[in-house]
Each structure stands twice: as C-alpha cells, then as structure tokens.
C-alpha positions in Angstrom: 72.1 84.7 82.6 74.4 86.1 85.2 74.6 89.8 83.4 71.3 89.7 84.0 71.5 88.9 88.1 74.1 91.7 88.6 72.2 94.6 86.7 69.6 93.8 89.3 72.2 93.7 92.2 74.2 97.1 91.1 70.5 98.6 90.9 69.4 97.5 94.8 72.5 98.4 95.8 73.5 102.6 96.1 77.0 101.4 96.8 77.4 99.0 94.0 77.3 102.7 92.1 79.4 104.6 93.9 82.7 106.2 92.0 85.6 107.6 95.1 86.5 111.5 93.2 89.7 113.4 95.0 88.3 117.1 96.0 91.4 118.3 96.9 95.1 118.0 99.1 93.4 114.4 101.3 89.9 115.3 100.7 87.5 113.1 99.2 84.6 112.6 98.2 81.5 109.1 96.6 79.8 110.1 93.8 76.8 107.8 93.1 77.4 106.7 89.1 73.6 107.3 87.4 74.9 103.9 85.0 78.1 102.0 86.3 78.8 98.9 83.6 78.9 95.5 84.5 81.4 93.7 83.4 82.7 89.9 84.4 86.0 88.8 84.1 86.7 85.2 83.1 89.8 82.7 84.2 90.0 79.6 83.5 92.0 77.7 86.2 90.7 75.2 89.6 93.1 76.4 91.8 91.1 79.0 94.2 94.3 80.1 96.7 95.8 81.1 92.7 92.6 83.0 92.2 92.1 84.4 95.2 95.7 85.7 95.4 95.7 87.5 91.6 91.7 89.4 92.4 93.5 90.3 96.4 96.0 92.3 93.3 93.0 93.8 92.4 93.2 98.2 91.4 90.1 99.8 91.3 89.8 102.6 89.1 88.3 105.3 91.3 86.9 107.5 89.6 85.0 106.0 86.8 84.0 102.6 88.9 83.2 100.1 90.3 84.6 99.7 93.1 84.2 95.5 93.0 85.3 93.1 90.6 83.0 89.8 89.3 84.8 87.2 88.2 84.2 84.0 86.8 85.8 80.5 87.4 84.2 79.2 83.7 84.9 75.1 83.1 87.2 74.3 85.8 88.8 70.7 85.3 87.8 68.8 88.3 91.3 67.1 90.6 89.0 64.7 92.6 86.3 62.9 93.4 86.0 65.8 96.2 87.1 68.6 94.3 84.4 70.4 93.1 80.9 69.7 93.5 79.2 72.4 92.0 80.1 73.8 88.5 79.5 77.4 88.4 81.8 79.2 91.3 82.5 83.1 91.1 84.4 85.4 93.2 83.0 88.8 94.5 85.5 91.2 94.9 85.4 95.0 97.0 87.5 97.7 97.3 87.5 98.3 101.1 85.9 101.6 100.8 81.9 100.0 100.7 82.9 96.7 101.5 82.0 96.7 105.2 81.2 93.5 106.6 77.1 94.0 106.8 77.1 95.1 102.9 79.3 92.1 101.3 76.8 89.5 103.5 74.0 91.9 102.2 74.2 92.1 98.7 75.9 88.9 98.3 73.1 87.4 100.5 70.7 88.4 97.4 72.6 88.0 94.9 72.5 84.0 95.3 68.6 84.4 96.5 68.2 86.1 92.5 70.1 83.1 91.3 68.2 80.6 93.2 65.2 82.5 91.7 66.2 82.1 89.0 66.4 78.2 88.9 62.6 78.6 90.8 64.4 76.9 93.6 62.8 79.9 96.4 60.3 81.4 95.1 60.5 85.4 93.4 60.0 88.4 95.2 59.8 92.4 94.7 63.1 94.5 94.2 64.0 96.2 97.4 66.1 99.0 96.6 69.2 100.8 99.0 69.6 104.5 98.6 72.5 105.7 100.1 72.0 105.7 104.3 72.6 109.6 106.2 75.5 109.6 108.4 74.8 107.1 111.3 75.0 110.4 113.9 71.5 111.3 112.1 69.5 107.7 112.8 71.1 107.8 116.1 68.2 109.6 118.7 68.9 113.1 119.7 68.8 112.7 123.2 71.3 110.0 122.9 74.2 111.9 121.2 73.2 115.2 123.0 74.4 112.8 126.2 76.9 111.2 124.9 78.7 114.1 123.3 79.0 116.4 126.3 82.8 115.0 127.1 85.3 116.4 125.0 88.2 115.0 126.4 90.7 113.3 124.4 91.7 110.3 126.3 95.6 109.4 126.1 96.5 106.1 125.2 100.1 104.6 126.3 102.9 104.7 123.3 105.1 102.0 125.1 103.5 98.9 123.8 104.9 100.5 120.4 108.5 101.4 121.7 108.3 98.0 122.8 107.6 96.5 119.4 110.0 99.5 117.8 112.8 97.9 119.9 112.5 94.2 119.7 112.8 94.0 115.7 114.7 97.7 115.3 116.9 95.9 112.1 113.6 93.8 110.8 111.6 97.9 110.6 114.9 99.6 109.6 115.4 96.8 106.7 111.5 96.4 105.8 110.4 100.5 105.7 112.7 100.1 102.0 109.4 98.9 100.2 106.6 100.2 99.3 103.8 100.7 101.3 101.1 97.9 101.6 98.8 95.4 103.8 100.0 91.6 103.8 97.9 88.3 105.1 98.6 85.0 107.0 95.1 82.6 108.0 94.4 81.0 111.5 92.1 78.2 110.8 90.2 76.4 114.0 88.3 73.6 112.7 85.5 72.6 113.4 85.9 70.8 116.5 87.9 72.9 118.3 85.7 75.9 116.6 83.0 74.2 118.8 85.0 73.4 121.3 86.2 77.8 121.3 82.8 78.3 121.6 81.4 75.9 124.5 84.8 77.4 126.9 83.3 80.9 125.8 79.7 79.8 127.7 81.5 78.6 130.5 83.7 81.3 131.4 80.6 84.2 129.8 82.7 85.4 127.3 81.3 86.2 124.1 83.9 84.9 120.7 85.2 89.0 120.5 87.3 88.6 123.8 88.6 85.5 123.8 90.0 86.7 120.2 91.4 90.3 121.9 93.3 87.4 124.7 94.6 85.2 121.9 96.3 87.9 120.0 97.2 90.3 122.7 99.0 86.9 125.1 100.7 86.5 121.1 101.7 89.6 121.0 103.4 89.7 124.5 104.9 86.8 123.9 106.6 88.1 120.6 108.2 91.5 122.2 108.2 89.7 125.7 112.8 89.8 125.5 113.1 94.0 124.6 110.8 94.1 128.6 113.3 95.0 131.6 113.3 91.1 133.2 111.5 92.7 136.3 108.6 93.9 134.4 105.6 91.9 135.4 102.4 93.8 134.3 101.9 95.0 130.9 99.6 97.0 128.9 98.3 96.5 124.7 96.1 99.1 122.5 94.3 97.7 121.2 91.3 98.5 118.7 87.7 96.7 118.1 85.2 97.1 114.9 81.9 98.2 116.9 78.7 98.4 114.4 76.9 101.7 115.2 73.3 100.7 113.6 73.5 98.6 117.3 72.1 102.4 118.1 69.5 103.0 115.8 66.1 102.0 117.6 64.5 102.3 114.3 64.5 98.7 112.8 63.1 100.1 109.1 66.3 102.1 108.6 68.7 99.2 110.1 67.3 97.1 107.7 69.1 99.1 105.0 71.9 100.2 107.1 75.1 98.8 105.8 78.2 99.3 108.8 79.2 102.8 107.1 79.2 104.1 111.2 81.0 101.1 112.4 84.1 102.5 114.1 86.9 101.4 115.7 86.8 101.7 119.6 89.9 102.0 121.9 90.8 100.7 124.8 93.6 98.5 126.9 94.3 94.9 128.0 96.5 94.3 131.1 99.0 91.9 130.8 100.8 89.9 133.7 103.8 88.3 132.1 104.4 86.5 135.3 101.4 83.8 134.1 101.1 84.8 130.7 100.5 80.9 129.3 98.7 80.0 131.9 95.5 78.1 131.0 93.4 80.4 133.8 95.3 83.6 132.7 93.9 83.3 128.8 90.3 83.6 130.3 91.2 85.8 133.0 92.3 88.0 129.8 89.2 87.7 127.8 86.9 88.5 131.2 88.1 91.7 131.4 87.6 92.9 127.8 84.0 91.4 128.0 83.6 93.1 130.8 85.0 96.7 129.4 83.6 96.2 126.2 80.6 95.7 127.7 80.9 99.3 129.4 81.6 100.8 126.6 78.6 100.1 124.3 77.1 100.5 127.9 78.0 104.1 128.2 77.7 104.5 124.6 82.1 105.0 124.2 82.6 104.6 120.6 79.7 106.9 119.2 80.9 109.2 121.9 85.0 108.3 119.8 81.9 109.3 116.3 81.8 113.0 117.5 85.3 113.2 119.1 87.8 112.1 117.6 87.2 111.0 114.2 86.3 114.6 112.9 89.4 115.8 113.6 91.2 112.8 112.1 89.1 113.9 109.1 90.4 117.9 109.1 94.0 116.3 109.5 96.9 114.7 107.2 97.4 110.9 107.7 100.5 110.1 108.5 102.3 106.9 107.4 103.1 106.4 110.6 102.4 102.8 113.4 99.4 103.3 115.7 99.9 103.2 119.0 97.0 100.7 118.5 98.9 98.0 117.9 96.2 94.8 117.7 92.8 96.1 115.7 90.8 93.2 115.8 86.7 93.3 113.6 84.7 90.3 115.0 82.7 90.1 111.0 80.0 87.2 112.0 78.5 84.2 111.0 78.5 83.7 107.0 76.2 80.3 107.2 73.5 82.1 106.9 74.5 83.6 103.5 72.6 81.2 101.7 69.2 80.2 102.6 69.0 77.0 105.2 66.9 74.8 102.6 69.2 75.2 98.6 72.8 74.6 100.9 72.6 71.7 98.5 72.2 74.4 95.3 75.2 76.6 96.5 77.4 77.3 99.2 80.5 79.8 100.0 82.8 78.1 99.4 86.1 80.8 101.1 85.9 85.0 102.0 88.5 87.0 102.1 88.9 90.1 104.3 91.9 91.2 103.9 93.0 93.7 100.4 96.1 94.8 99.0 95.8 98.3 100.1 98.2 101.6 101.0 97.7 102.3 104.6 98.4 104.7 107.6 98.4 105.6 111.3 98.1 101.4 110.3 97.9 98.9 113.8 101.1 95.8 114.3 98.4 93.5 113.0 95.2 94.3 112.4 92.6 90.7 112.2 89.3 90.1 110.7 87.2 86.4 112.0 84.2 85.3 110.8 82.7 82.2 111.6 82.1 79.9 108.2 81.1 76.3 108.2 81.1 75.8 112.1 85.0 77.2 111.5 86.1 80.7 113.3 88.5 81.3 110.5 91.1 84.3 111.3 92.8 86.2 108.8 96.0 88.7 110.5 96.8 91.2 107.9 100.0 93.7 108.4 102.3 96.3 106.3 104.6 94.9 105.0 107.2 97.8 105.0 107.3 97.1 109.0 106.4 93.9 109.7 107.9 90.8 108.5 105.9 87.8 106.6 108.2 85.3 109.8 106.8 87.9 112.7 103.6 87.4 111.5 103.6 83.3 111.4 105.5 82.9 114.3 102.3 85.9 116.2 100.1 83.3 114.2 101.5 80.4 115.6 101.3 81.8 119.5 97.3 82.6 118.5 97.6 78.4 117.2 98.9 77.8 120.2 96.8 79.2 122.7 93.8 79.0 121.4 95.5 74.5 120.7 95.8 74.9 125.0 91.6 75.3 125.3 91.2 72.4 124.5 
C-alpha cells in the first residue's frame, strides 16, 4: 500500500522526477525522468534523533535520481508509555535543490491525505498533476517586471561584519579550514508557552515573527564578535539576507497554487546595531521594528524582483567561490507545519519533527543560516553553519545568546 502511495506521489509531482545533469564546468540542468524508481528504505530502531542524523548525511545520485529518500521505521519498540502513540513512522528526506519549503509542505500534505483516504478517514479526491512551472519572471505581470528592472545599479554592501568575525575567530578559522567543507546544524527551540509569549509581544510591537528572529540573530552575532570591535565603537552594521518567496507577486491564483517556492530569493539589507544598549529589551524591539520597516518597504517596491533580474544572472555566469558571504546571517521563515495534517485527522497521523538543513558542500555561505518553523504551536529554529569556518562550540555560544535574548522578553 505504501509503495502505491509513493508511486502516486511521484506521478503527481514533477519535482520528485527530477535529476541533475552536469553540462559543463559549473554548469548543470534539471532533467525530468519519465519513470523514476521508487524504493522504501527500512529501519528497525526507535531512536528518532539517531535516524535523523543518519539521514541528514545521505548522498544522492544526481544523474539517476531520485533527489529524495523515503525511510520507513518498522515495528519500533516502545520505550515508555508516551514514547510511541502511532505504529507507522516515516522519514522523508529531500535534496535542497528541490526542497523549497512550499514544495515540501505540499508533497507531505498530499502523501498524508492519500494515506488517510486509503483508510477511508477522508473522502477520495481526483489526482491533480503539478507540472514543472516556467521561470518566476514569466508569471509575474509584465508591466511590474518592466518597472522594477529599470534600475541596473548594484548596491554595494559593507564587509566590516565579516572582517570583524574573521578577526575575532582568526586562530579557530585557520584550524577549521583544514577540514572538508560541509554544513552542520544546531537546534534552538522555544516551548509552546515561550512561543505564545513571543507571538503576543510581536503583535504588541507591530512586527512579524521574521523580524523578531532577525533581531535575535543580529544581537547574538554582535555579542559574539563584540570583543573584536574597538572600545569606542557605538554603532555596528550587520548585513543580513532574508528568504523571500516571489510567488507573492504572482497575480494568477491558479498558477500560484501549483508553483513551488522555486522563485524564492535572498533579499539583502542592513541592520544597524546600537552597541551602547545592546542587551536591553527596548533595543531588541527597536531592532525588530527597524527590520520590519525595511522589509515592508523592500517588498512593496519589488526589491526581491530587482535582485532576481539584476544579480542572479551574474551569479549564475560567474564561477562560484568558496568563501564567506558578506551577508553574515541568512534567515528563512518556513512558516507553519501545523496544517499539513487535516484538522479533523490529527488523532490518526501527526508530524513529529522537521529538520531544515542537510549536510551539503557550500560556497559563498553566511556565517549562520537560520531556518525556523512553527510546529505544534512551538517555534523551532535550526542554525546551520559551515564546519570548516565556524566551530560547533562557537555556534552553540551563538545559540545560547539567541535563547537568552528570547528569555529576556518573557
């Protein structure tokens, strides 16, 4: 039965049929396989964290595919009364080339609904095939594209933040760069009470959760490197990138429904830090409001589309560099996972966890990449970092600063 559901899923989603073929030096293209093999890997352990760490290291066959892996946890033993409520556990791993959040959300939602329908918990529904979509700029209104593409100047961003980080961790970086380049992760989680408190305070200060996370990350980063700044420094600029889903600019709802977030773009902007009052609650919300204002202005003027039309073509043409990005922080709001399972069926099936980072080689990577989601009413963040540039210990210090920043807001 499970294999049948996976075949149906592969038939429904073109993204699950993709392979990556190298066409030249640093040149690749997506190729859709007509018949993608479907296999189910089986595990016989009930230690979820161990399995997640093992799956995160999985290497994909780019030429043959698939760029995803499905693991079935068979017959797990019960550790305690509450350790296992449901007999069917699975892990769905996606390669980052096809794993934008919107796509994952839609795929997992479709799989769980198919399973529930087969158990007659939900009524049957016709199969809706989602084909590969055109480039994002081809589905944005033409007059809007013309308007935002008039400006061709490329903004110059200060690099002092990355220079300061290099100075603060010079000896550590020299030792770490002997390692093979890959990413690692460190989770930060707010419980349900802490999450509700943060949501209330965001509403009170008229900012969205993304801006609060940016404030926490920039405060944490600045605390991390503050000792490397001259004592007389009162202001500090932190360049950050926020992941923005370009489907917000698609006017046709029918296209938007089938379009994954493959048009997502990193939107860069600067955050100004007041070092004289860095740790205060008032300063935290001032930073969050500063971020919210700049983000709102950027979205309203179509800045993400400008970045797509102006900067992405040059990045694709140029050979990638193994270096650190001047945008020392990258923040992605992956939204809520709570609606993947239909509301009336959560007693039948539930999503237990979601890990947004995998072990991949990186180039031009920020010091910390933070993805966050809302799951079961709680905010879960995962800070990804390059382990040939940032040590696990340094990342843990940064995560402690983030947690401390949120705790002060309670």
